[in-house]
PyMOL Python script that loads the backbone (N, CA, C, O; Angstrom):
from pymol import cmd

cmd.read_pdbstr("""\
ATOM      1  N   MET A   1     -66.897  14.075-112.991  1.00  0.00           N
ATOM      2  CA  MET A   1     -65.726  14.779-113.588  1.00  0.00           C
ATOM      3  C   MET A   1     -66.187  15.427-114.813  1.00  0.00           C
ATOM      4  O   MET A   1     -66.857  14.836-115.659  1.00  0.00           O
ATOM      5  N   LYS A   2     -65.806  16.702-114.905  1.00  0.00           N
ATOM      6  CA  LYS A   2     -66.042  17.407-116.148  1.00  0.00           C
ATOM      7  C   LYS A   2     -65.031  17.219-117.189  1.00  0.00           C
ATOM      8  O   LYS A   2     -63.894  16.851-116.893  1.00  0.00           O
ATOM      9  N   THR A   3     -65.404  17.462-118.443  1.00  0.00           N
ATOM     10  CA  THR A   3     -64.464  17.295-119.532  1.00  0.00           C
ATOM     11  C   THR A   3     -64.075  18.634-120.130  1.00  0.00           C
ATOM     12  O   THR A   3     -64.912  19.500-120.389  1.00  0.00           O
ATOM     13  N   ALA A   4     -62.741  18.774-120.344  1.00  0.00           N
ATOM     14  CA  ALA A   4     -62.217  20.015-121.019  1.00  0.00           C
ATOM     15  C   ALA A   4     -61.896  19.546-122.363  1.00  0.00           C
ATOM     16  O   ALA A   4     -61.084  18.628-122.483  1.00  0.00           O
ATOM     17  N   TYR A   5     -62.484  20.115-123.465  1.00  0.00           N
ATOM     18  CA  TYR A   5     -62.239  19.694-124.819  1.00  0.00           C
ATOM     19  C   TYR A   5     -61.290  20.625-125.501  1.00  0.00           C
ATOM     20  O   TYR A   5     -61.365  21.848-125.380  1.00  0.00           O
ATOM     21  N   LEU A   6     -60.411  20.017-126.209  1.00  0.00           N
ATOM     22  CA  LEU A   6     -59.383  20.792-127.070  1.00  0.00           C
ATOM     23  C   LEU A   6     -59.715  20.503-128.456  1.00  0.00           C
ATOM     24  O   LEU A   6     -59.645  19.353-128.889  1.00  0.00           O
ATOM     25  N   LEU A   7     -60.103  21.575-129.236  1.00  0.00           N
ATOM     26  CA  LEU A   7     -60.352  21.399-130.655  1.00  0.00           C
ATOM     27  C   LEU A   7     -59.027  21.271-131.347  1.00  0.00           C
ATOM     28  O   LEU A   7     -58.144  22.117-131.199  1.00  0.00           O
ATOM     29  N   VAL A   8     -58.886  20.146-132.149  1.00  0.00           N
ATOM     30  CA  VAL A   8     -57.690  19.919-132.936  1.00  0.00           C
ATOM     31  C   VAL A   8     -58.002  19.985-134.343  1.00  0.00           C
ATOM     32  O   VAL A   8     -59.052  19.511-134.776  1.00  0.00           O
ATOM     33  N   PHE A   9     -57.071  20.595-135.145  1.00  0.00           N
ATOM     34  CA  PHE A   9     -57.344  20.728-136.579  1.00  0.00           C
ATOM     35  C   PHE A   9     -56.058  20.947-137.251  1.00  0.00           C
ATOM     36  O   PHE A   9     -55.090  21.311-136.584  1.00  0.00           O
ATOM     37  N   ASP A  10     -55.958  20.742-138.616  1.00  0.00           N
ATOM     38  CA  ASP A  10     -54.757  20.905-139.302  1.00  0.00           C
ATOM     39  C   ASP A  10     -54.233  22.383-139.190  1.00  0.00           C
ATOM     40  O   ASP A  10     -54.958  23.326-139.505  1.00  0.00           O
ATOM     41  N   GLY A  11     -53.031  22.544-138.760  1.00  0.00           N
ATOM     42  CA  GLY A  11     -52.542  23.914-138.601  1.00  0.00           C
ATOM     43  C   GLY A  11     -52.617  24.386-137.187  1.00  0.00           C
ATOM     44  O   GLY A  11     -52.150  25.497-136.939  1.00  0.00           O
ATOM     45  N   LEU A  12     -53.166  23.652-136.199  1.00  0.00           N
ATOM     46  CA  LEU A  12     -53.246  24.147-134.817  1.00  0.00           C
ATOM     47  C   LEU A  12     -51.920  24.491-134.329  1.00  0.00           C
ATOM     48  O   LEU A  12     -50.961  23.742-134.514  1.00  0.00           O
ATOM     49  N   SER A  13     -51.830  25.655-133.680  1.00  0.00           N
ATOM     50  CA  SER A  13     -50.664  26.090-132.975  1.00  0.00           C
ATOM     51  C   SER A  13     -50.516  25.271-131.757  1.00  0.00           C
ATOM     52  O   SER A  13     -50.982  25.699-130.701  1.00  0.00           O
ATOM     53  N   ASP A  14     -49.904  24.121-131.804  1.00  0.00           N
ATOM     54  CA  ASP A  14     -49.841  23.138-130.700  1.00  0.00           C
ATOM     55  C   ASP A  14     -49.294  23.592-129.437  1.00  0.00           C
ATOM     56  O   ASP A  14     -49.605  22.998-128.404  1.00  0.00           O
ATOM     57  N   TRP A  15     -48.450  24.663-129.417  1.00  0.00           N
ATOM     58  CA  TRP A  15     -47.812  25.097-128.170  1.00  0.00           C
ATOM     59  C   TRP A  15     -48.727  26.048-127.420  1.00  0.00           C
ATOM     60  O   TRP A  15     -48.469  26.278-126.239  1.00  0.00           O
ATOM     61  N   GLU A  16     -49.724  26.594-127.975  1.00  0.00           N
ATOM     62  CA  GLU A  16     -50.543  27.592-127.313  1.00  0.00           C
ATOM     63  C   GLU A  16     -51.383  27.019-126.102  1.00  0.00           C
ATOM     64  O   GLU A  16     -51.417  27.633-125.036  1.00  0.00           O
ATOM     65  N   PRO A  17     -52.043  25.856-126.284  1.00  0.00           N
ATOM     66  CA  PRO A  17     -52.841  25.448-125.152  1.00  0.00           C
ATOM     67  C   PRO A  17     -52.057  24.564-124.134  1.00  0.00           C
ATOM     68  O   PRO A  17     -52.663  24.021-123.210  1.00  0.00           O
ATOM     69  N   GLY A  18     -50.790  24.427-124.289  1.00  0.00           N
ATOM     70  CA  GLY A  18     -49.978  23.412-123.533  1.00  0.00           C
ATOM     71  C   GLY A  18     -50.066  23.744-121.942  1.00  0.00           C
ATOM     72  O   GLY A  18     -50.333  22.826-121.167  1.00  0.00           O
ATOM     73  N   LEU A  19     -49.873  24.874-121.530  1.00  0.00           N
ATOM     74  CA  LEU A  19     -49.863  25.220-120.070  1.00  0.00           C
ATOM     75  C   LEU A  19     -51.270  24.929-119.449  1.00  0.00           C
ATOM     76  O   LEU A  19     -51.399  24.246-118.433  1.00  0.00           O
ATOM     77  N   ALA A  20     -52.276  25.472-120.105  1.00  0.00           N
ATOM     78  CA  ALA A  20     -53.693  25.274-119.556  1.00  0.00           C
ATOM     79  C   ALA A  20     -54.024  23.759-119.531  1.00  0.00           C
ATOM     80  O   ALA A  20     -54.608  23.271-118.564  1.00  0.00           O
ATOM     81  N   LEU A  21     -53.646  23.018-120.604  1.00  0.00           N
ATOM     82  CA  LEU A  21     -53.952  21.588-120.669  1.00  0.00           C
ATOM     83  C   LEU A  21     -53.275  20.846-119.505  1.00  0.00           C
ATOM     84  O   LEU A  21     -53.857  19.976-118.858  1.00  0.00           O
ATOM     85  N   ALA A  22     -51.985  21.250-119.272  1.00  0.00           N
ATOM     86  CA  ALA A  22     -51.218  20.535-118.266  1.00  0.00           C
ATOM     87  C   ALA A  22     -51.869  20.746-116.861  1.00  0.00           C
ATOM     88  O   ALA A  22     -51.947  19.815-116.060  1.00  0.00           O
ATOM     89  N   GLU A  23     -52.320  21.963-116.598  1.00  0.00           N
ATOM     90  CA  GLU A  23     -52.975  22.208-115.262  1.00  0.00           C
ATOM     91  C   GLU A  23     -54.292  21.480-115.160  1.00  0.00           C
ATOM     92  O   GLU A  23     -54.585  20.893-114.118  1.00  0.00           O
ATOM     93  N   MET A  24     -55.111  21.498-116.225  1.00  0.00           N
ATOM     94  CA  MET A  24     -56.406  20.831-116.150  1.00  0.00           C
ATOM     95  C   MET A  24     -56.226  19.313-116.116  1.00  0.00           C
ATOM     96  O   MET A  24     -56.954  18.625-115.401  1.00  0.00           O
ATOM     97  N   ASN A  25     -55.264  18.782-116.881  1.00  0.00           N
ATOM     98  CA  ASN A  25     -55.015  17.319-116.828  1.00  0.00           C
ATOM     99  C   ASN A  25     -54.615  16.732-115.565  1.00  0.00           C
ATOM    100  O   ASN A  25     -54.916  15.575-115.271  1.00  0.00           O
ATOM    101  N   LYS A  26     -53.896  17.552-114.755  1.00  0.00           N
ATOM    102  CA  LYS A  26     -53.439  17.027-113.369  1.00  0.00           C
ATOM    103  C   LYS A  26     -54.435  17.230-112.300  1.00  0.00           C
ATOM    104  O   LYS A  26     -54.228  16.796-111.166  1.00  0.00           O
ATOM    105  N   SER A  27     -55.558  17.901-112.632  1.00  0.00           N
ATOM    106  CA  SER A  27     -56.568  18.121-111.693  1.00  0.00           C
ATOM    107  C   SER A  27     -57.512  16.882-111.579  1.00  0.00           C
ATOM    108  O   SER A  27     -57.706  16.240-112.612  1.00  0.00           O
ATOM    109  N   ALA A  28     -58.087  16.505-110.481  1.00  0.00           N
ATOM    110  CA  ALA A  28     -58.967  15.462-110.340  1.00  0.00           C
ATOM    111  C   ALA A  28     -60.346  15.813-110.713  1.00  0.00           C
ATOM    112  O   ALA A  28     -61.236  14.963-110.720  1.00  0.00           O
ATOM    113  N   ASP A  29     -60.557  17.123-111.041  1.00  0.00           N
ATOM    114  CA  ASP A  29     -61.884  17.640-111.385  1.00  0.00           C
ATOM    115  C   ASP A  29     -62.170  17.562-112.864  1.00  0.00           C
ATOM    116  O   ASP A  29     -63.330  17.627-113.272  1.00  0.00           O
ATOM    117  N   TYR A  30     -61.120  17.421-113.696  1.00  0.00           N
ATOM    118  CA  TYR A  30     -61.293  17.510-115.215  1.00  0.00           C
ATOM    119  C   TYR A  30     -60.538  16.326-115.831  1.00  0.00           C
ATOM    120  O   TYR A  30     -59.576  15.759-115.313  1.00  0.00           O
ATOM    121  N   GLN A  31     -61.129  16.019-117.052  1.00  0.00           N
ATOM    122  CA  GLN A  31     -60.361  15.122-117.997  1.00  0.00           C
ATOM    123  C   GLN A  31     -60.239  15.862-119.276  1.00  0.00           C
ATOM    124  O   GLN A  31     -61.170  16.581-119.638  1.00  0.00           O
ATOM    125  N   VAL A  32     -59.214  15.749-119.954  1.00  0.00           N
ATOM    126  CA  VAL A  32     -58.969  16.431-121.206  1.00  0.00           C
ATOM    127  C   VAL A  32     -59.187  15.457-122.399  1.00  0.00           C
ATOM    128  O   VAL A  32     -58.637  14.357-122.457  1.00  0.00           O
ATOM    129  N   LYS A  33     -59.959  15.902-123.264  1.00  0.00           N
ATOM    130  CA  LYS A  33     -60.240  15.081-124.559  1.00  0.00           C
ATOM    131  C   LYS A  33     -60.052  16.001-125.708  1.00  0.00           C
ATOM    132  O   LYS A  33     -60.372  17.188-125.645  1.00  0.00           O
ATOM    133  N   THR A  34     -59.523  15.439-126.770  1.00  0.00           N
ATOM    134  CA  THR A  34     -59.360  16.178-128.044  1.00  0.00           C
ATOM    135  C   THR A  34     -60.601  15.994-128.865  1.00  0.00           C
ATOM    136  O   THR A  34     -61.217  14.929-128.817  1.00  0.00           O
ATOM    137  N   VAL A  35     -60.980  16.970-129.597  1.00  0.00           N
ATOM    138  CA  VAL A  35     -62.182  16.893-130.467  1.00  0.00           C
ATOM    139  C   VAL A  35     -61.838  17.527-131.759  1.00  0.00           C
ATOM    140  O   VAL A  35     -61.163  18.554-131.823  1.00  0.00           O
ATOM    141  N   GLY A  36     -62.344  16.860-132.857  1.00  0.00           N
ATOM    142  CA  GLY A  36     -62.004  17.341-134.176  1.00  0.00           C
ATOM    143  C   GLY A  36     -63.350  17.661-134.848  1.00  0.00           C
ATOM    144  O   GLY A  36     -64.432  17.411-134.319  1.00  0.00           O
ATOM    145  N   PHE A  37     -63.194  18.255-136.103  1.00  0.00           N
ATOM    146  CA  PHE A  37     -64.345  18.480-136.936  1.00  0.00           C
ATOM    147  C   PHE A  37     -64.849  17.126-137.448  1.00  0.00           C
ATOM    148  O   PHE A  37     -66.018  16.972-137.802  1.00  0.00           O
ATOM    149  N   SER A  38     -63.888  16.102-137.479  1.00  0.00           N
ATOM    150  CA  SER A  38     -64.141  14.680-137.827  1.00  0.00           C
ATOM    151  C   SER A  38     -63.272  13.881-136.979  1.00  0.00           C
ATOM    152  O   SER A  38     -62.629  14.428-136.082  1.00  0.00           O
ATOM    153  N   GLN A  39     -63.202  12.650-137.188  1.00  0.00           N
ATOM    154  CA  GLN A  39     -62.284  11.718-136.546  1.00  0.00           C
ATOM    155  C   GLN A  39     -60.893  11.519-137.355  1.00  0.00           C
ATOM    156  O   GLN A  39     -60.037  10.696-137.034  1.00  0.00           O
ATOM    157  N   ASP A  40     -60.813  12.336-138.372  1.00  0.00           N
ATOM    158  CA  ASP A  40     -59.555  12.307-139.173  1.00  0.00           C
ATOM    159  C   ASP A  40     -58.430  12.917-138.389  1.00  0.00           C
ATOM    160  O   ASP A  40     -58.603  13.804-137.553  1.00  0.00           O
ATOM    161  N   ILE A  41     -57.195  12.362-138.721  1.00  0.00           N
ATOM    162  CA  ILE A  41     -56.026  12.817-138.058  1.00  0.00           C
ATOM    163  C   ILE A  41     -55.792  14.322-138.378  1.00  0.00           C
ATOM    164  O   ILE A  41     -55.947  14.752-139.521  1.00  0.00           O
ATOM    165  N   ALA A  42     -55.423  15.090-137.362  1.00  0.00           N
ATOM    166  CA  ALA A  42     -55.095  16.504-137.529  1.00  0.00           C
ATOM    167  C   ALA A  42     -53.538  16.598-137.341  1.00  0.00           C
ATOM    168  O   ALA A  42     -52.953  15.958-136.467  1.00  0.00           O
ATOM    169  N   VAL A  43     -52.937  17.405-138.187  1.00  0.00           N
ATOM    170  CA  VAL A  43     -51.537  17.679-138.129  1.00  0.00           C
ATOM    171  C   VAL A  43     -51.276  19.133-137.731  1.00  0.00           C
ATOM    172  O   VAL A  43     -51.665  20.045-138.461  1.00  0.00           O
ATOM    173  N   THR A  44     -50.638  19.362-136.610  1.00  0.00           N
ATOM    174  CA  THR A  44     -50.428  20.688-136.107  1.00  0.00           C
ATOM    175  C   THR A  44     -49.382  21.346-136.830  1.00  0.00           C
ATOM    176  O   THR A  44     -48.679  20.768-137.659  1.00  0.00           O
ATOM    177  N   MET A  45     -49.258  22.743-136.470  1.00  0.00           N
ATOM    178  CA  MET A  45     -48.064  23.468-137.112  1.00  0.00           C
ATOM    179  C   MET A  45     -46.692  22.806-136.716  1.00  0.00           C
ATOM    180  O   MET A  45     -45.764  22.844-137.523  1.00  0.00           O
ATOM    181  N   GLY A  46     -46.560  22.254-135.598  1.00  0.00           N
ATOM    182  CA  GLY A  46     -45.320  21.631-135.147  1.00  0.00           C
ATOM    183  C   GLY A  46     -45.149  20.242-135.769  1.00  0.00           C
ATOM    184  O   GLY A  46     -44.136  19.582-135.532  1.00  0.00           O
ATOM    185  N   GLY A  47     -46.126  19.791-136.560  1.00  0.00           N
ATOM    186  CA  GLY A  47     -45.907  18.512-137.219  1.00  0.00           C
ATOM    187  C   GLY A  47     -46.483  17.282-136.346  1.00  0.00           C
ATOM    188  O   GLY A  47     -46.294  16.119-136.702  1.00  0.00           O
ATOM    189  N   VAL A  48     -47.150  17.596-135.255  1.00  0.00           N
ATOM    190  CA  VAL A  48     -47.644  16.564-134.414  1.00  0.00           C
ATOM    191  C   VAL A  48     -48.968  16.040-134.978  1.00  0.00           C
ATOM    192  O   VAL A  48     -49.878  16.815-135.270  1.00  0.00           O
ATOM    193  N   ALA A  49     -49.061  14.743-135.124  1.00  0.00           N
ATOM    194  CA  ALA A  49     -50.356  14.121-135.671  1.00  0.00           C
ATOM    195  C   ALA A  49     -51.166  13.711-134.473  1.00  0.00           C
ATOM    196  O   ALA A  49     -50.698  13.007-133.577  1.00  0.00           O
ATOM    197  N   ILE A  50     -52.391  14.171-134.486  1.00  0.00           N
ATOM    198  CA  ILE A  50     -53.316  13.896-133.346  1.00  0.00           C
ATOM    199  C   ILE A  50     -54.566  13.280-133.876  1.00  0.00           C
ATOM    200  O   ILE A  50     -55.206  13.823-134.777  1.00  0.00           O
ATOM    201  N   ILE A  51     -54.934  12.119-133.312  1.00  0.00           N
ATOM    202  CA  ILE A  51     -56.232  11.460-133.576  1.00  0.00           C
ATOM    203  C   ILE A  51     -57.257  11.916-132.584  1.00  0.00           C
ATOM    204  O   ILE A  51     -57.142  11.606-131.398  1.00  0.00           O
ATOM    205  N   PRO A  52     -58.245  12.634-133.020  1.00  0.00           N
ATOM    206  CA  PRO A  52     -59.186  13.183-131.996  1.00  0.00           C
ATOM    207  C   PRO A  52     -59.884  12.067-131.199  1.00  0.00           C
ATOM    208  O   PRO A  52     -60.166  10.992-131.728  1.00  0.00           O
ATOM    209  N   ASP A  53     -60.142  12.336-129.975  1.00  0.00           N
ATOM    210  CA  ASP A  53     -60.935  11.331-129.158  1.00  0.00           C
ATOM    211  C   ASP A  53     -62.353  11.255-129.614  1.00  0.00           C
ATOM    212  O   ASP A  53     -62.991  10.210-129.488  1.00  0.00           O
ATOM    213  N   CYS A  54     -62.882  12.372-130.160  1.00  0.00           N
ATOM    214  CA  CYS A  54     -64.274  12.417-130.676  1.00  0.00           C
ATOM    215  C   CYS A  54     -64.394  13.454-131.732  1.00  0.00           C
ATOM    216  O   CYS A  54     -63.480  14.252-131.942  1.00  0.00           O
ATOM    217  N   ALA A  55     -65.511  13.457-132.403  1.00  0.00           N
ATOM    218  CA  ALA A  55     -65.850  14.597-133.312  1.00  0.00           C
ATOM    219  C   ALA A  55     -66.831  15.507-132.634  1.00  0.00           C
ATOM    220  O   ALA A  55     -67.457  15.162-131.632  1.00  0.00           O
ATOM    221  N   LEU A  56     -66.951  16.720-133.227  1.00  0.00           N
ATOM    222  CA  LEU A  56     -67.781  17.773-132.582  1.00  0.00           C
ATOM    223  C   LEU A  56     -69.270  17.325-132.334  1.00  0.00           C
ATOM    224  O   LEU A  56     -69.906  17.745-131.367  1.00  0.00           O
ATOM    225  N   ASN A  57     -69.774  16.479-133.230  1.00  0.00           N
ATOM    226  CA  ASN A  57     -71.173  16.025-133.103  1.00  0.00           C
ATOM    227  C   ASN A  57     -71.341  14.968-132.010  1.00  0.00           C
ATOM    228  O   ASN A  57     -72.460  14.571-131.685  1.00  0.00           O
ATOM    229  N   GLU A  58     -70.194  14.508-131.438  1.00  0.00           N
ATOM    230  CA  GLU A  58     -70.225  13.451-130.363  1.00  0.00           C
ATOM    231  C   GLU A  58     -70.046  14.079-128.972  1.00  0.00           C
ATOM    232  O   GLU A  58     -70.015  13.351-127.980  1.00  0.00           O
ATOM    233  N   ILE A  59     -69.936  15.334-128.882  1.00  0.00           N
ATOM    234  CA  ILE A  59     -69.703  15.932-127.527  1.00  0.00           C
ATOM    235  C   ILE A  59     -70.929  15.833-126.669  1.00  0.00           C
ATOM    236  O   ILE A  59     -72.037  16.115-127.124  1.00  0.00           O
ATOM    237  N   ASP A  60     -70.742  15.428-125.405  1.00  0.00           N
ATOM    238  CA  ASP A  60     -71.827  15.378-124.444  1.00  0.00           C
ATOM    239  C   ASP A  60     -71.713  16.825-123.676  1.00  0.00           C
ATOM    240  O   ASP A  60     -70.932  16.973-122.735  1.00  0.00           O
ATOM    241  N   TYR A  61     -72.493  17.800-124.122  1.00  0.00           N
ATOM    242  CA  TYR A  61     -72.307  19.111-123.519  1.00  0.00           C
ATOM    243  C   TYR A  61     -72.717  19.232-122.028  1.00  0.00           C
ATOM    244  O   TYR A  61     -72.353  20.212-121.377  1.00  0.00           O
ATOM    245  N   SER A  62     -73.451  18.275-121.497  1.00  0.00           N
ATOM    246  CA  SER A  62     -73.694  18.313-120.088  1.00  0.00           C
ATOM    247  C   SER A  62     -72.523  17.939-119.310  1.00  0.00           C
ATOM    248  O   SER A  62     -72.584  18.174-118.103  1.00  0.00           O
ATOM    249  N   GLU A  63     -71.475  17.406-119.770  1.00  0.00           N
ATOM    250  CA  GLU A  63     -70.265  16.972-119.123  1.00  0.00           C
ATOM    251  C   GLU A  63     -69.130  17.944-119.488  1.00  0.00           C
ATOM    252  O   GLU A  63     -68.007  17.763-119.017  1.00  0.00           O
ATOM    253  N   ALA A  64     -69.403  19.002-120.342  1.00  0.00           N
ATOM    254  CA  ALA A  64     -68.244  19.852-120.820  1.00  0.00           C
ATOM    255  C   ALA A  64     -68.100  21.008-119.868  1.00  0.00           C
ATOM    256  O   ALA A  64     -69.035  21.733-119.528  1.00  0.00           O
ATOM    257  N   ALA A  65     -66.831  21.124-119.456  1.00  0.00           N
ATOM    258  CA  ALA A  65     -66.430  22.292-118.630  1.00  0.00           C
ATOM    259  C   ALA A  65     -65.957  23.467-119.442  1.00  0.00           C
ATOM    260  O   ALA A  65     -66.170  24.628-119.092  1.00  0.00           O
ATOM    261  N   ILE A  66     -65.310  23.132-120.535  1.00  0.00           N
ATOM    262  CA  ILE A  66     -64.754  24.171-121.387  1.00  0.00           C
ATOM    263  C   ILE A  66     -64.485  23.601-122.800  1.00  0.00           C
ATOM    264  O   ILE A  66     -64.011  24.324-123.677  1.00  0.00           O
TER     265      ILE A  66
END
""", "prot")
cmd.dss("prot")
cmd.show_as("cartoon", "prot")
cmd.util.cbc("prot")
cmd.orient("prot")
């Protein structure tokens, strides 16, 4: 299974990746993970607090689809 990473950061427009994430997440071919510049909580423009699954330096690029 390949991983689709979503970069999360303070001020992210949380509504923009929604449709793509929904399609990838329901596929058996992909898992969706959030990634941050660090593991600190990111707060989007919509006020949603997201704890990243991992930090950029922890990504396994051999398993990354996007």
